[in-house]
C-alpha positions in Angstrom: -138.5 -158.6 114.5 -139.6 -159.8 111.1 -137.2 -160.7 108.4 -138.4 -159.9 104.9 -136.5 -161.8 102.2 -137.5 -161.2 98.6 -138.5 -164.3 96.7 -136.0 -163.8 93.8 -132.7 -163.9 95.8 -134.1 -166.9 97.8 -134.8 -168.8 94.6 -131.5 -167.8 93.1 -129.7 -169.1 96.2 -131.6 -172.5 96.0 -130.7 -172.6 92.3 -127.0 -172.1 93.0 -127.1 -174.8 95.6 -128.8 -177.2 93.3 -126.3 -176.5 90.5 -123.4 -177.1 92.9 -124.9 -180.5 94.0 -125.4 -181.5 90.4 -121.9 -180.6 89.4 -120.5 -182.5 92.3 -122.4 -185.6 91.3 -121.3 -185.4 87.7 -117.7 -185.0 88.7 -118.0 -188.1 90.9 -119.4 -190.1 88.0 -116.7 -189.0 85.7 -114.0 -189.9 88.2 -115.5 -193.4 88.6 -115.6 -193.9 84.9 -112.0 -192.8 84.5 -110.9 -195.1 87.3 -112.6 -198.1 85.7 -111.0 -197.3 82.3 -107.6 -197.1 83.9 -108.1 -200.4 85.6 -109.0 -202.1 82.3 -105.9 -200.6 80.6 -103.6 -201.8 83.4 -105.0 -205.4 83.1 -104.1 -205.4 79.4 -100.6 -204.0 79.9 -100.0 -206.5 82.7 -101.1 -209.4 80.5 -98.9 -208.2 77.7 -95.9 -207.9 80.0 -96.3 -211.4 81.3 -96.6 -212.8 77.8 -93.4 -210.9 76.7 -91.5 -212.0 79.7 -92.5 -215.6 79.3 -91.6 -215.5 75.6 -88.1 -214.0 76.4 -87.4 -216.8 79.0 -88.4 -219.5 76.6 -86.3 -218.0 73.8 -83.3 -217.8 76.0 -83.5 -221.4 77.1 -84.1 -222.6 73.5 -81.2 -220.6 72.3 -78.9 -222.1 74.9 -79.9 -225.7 74.1 -79.9 -225.2 70.3 -76.3 -223.8 70.4 -75.2 -227.0 72.2 -77.1 -229.8 70.3 -75.3 -232.7 72.1 -78.5 -234.3 73.5 -81.3 -234.9 71.0 -83.9 -235.7 73.7 -83.2 -232.5 75.5 -83.4 -230.6 72.2 -86.8 -232.0 71.4 -88.0 -231.4 74.9 -86.9 -227.8 74.9 -88.5 -227.1 71.6 -91.8 -229.0 72.5 -92.5 -227.8 76.1 -92.6 -224.1 75.3 -95.2 -224.8 72.6 -97.4 -226.1 75.4 -96.8 -222.9 77.5 -97.4 -220.7 74.4 -100.7 -222.5 73.7 -101.8 -222.1 77.4 -100.9 -218.4 77.3 -102.6 -217.7 74.0 -105.7 -219.6 75.2 -105.8 -217.6 78.5 -105.2 -214.3 76.7 -108.0 -214.9 74.2 -110.5 -216.2 76.7 -112.6 -213.9 78.9 -111.4 -214.7 82.4 -113.1 -212.0 84.5 -116.6 -210.8 84.4 -116.9 -207.2 85.5 -120.1 -206.6 87.4 -122.2 -203.8 86.0 -121.9 -200.5 87.9 -125.1 -199.6 89.7 -126.1 -196.0 89.3 -128.4 -195.8 92.3 -128.4 -197.6 95.5 -124.8 -198.9 95.5 -124.2 -202.6 96.2 -127.1 -204.8 97.0 
């Protein structure tokens, strides 16, 4: 028994399989890029949240001490110490603290 398959349908079938494989790879790359972009956005929002929370805590303590100015040393300390925290937070926020490794296109991790 001999099977006679015409060349055109055979080539069309291989073409369809190749197109599906290429579409699958492109979708995978796009998904990786979207995940990396989401991770970067989350880092920024997380840092902003920590800065705002720290600022709110410092403001609350300062307000409490300023409304009761009985002790001058405590007043100066409460106004000076948050400046150190603010300087630290600003320095950390404006300094690159993580180096993201470049994504390898072929071969994965080495």
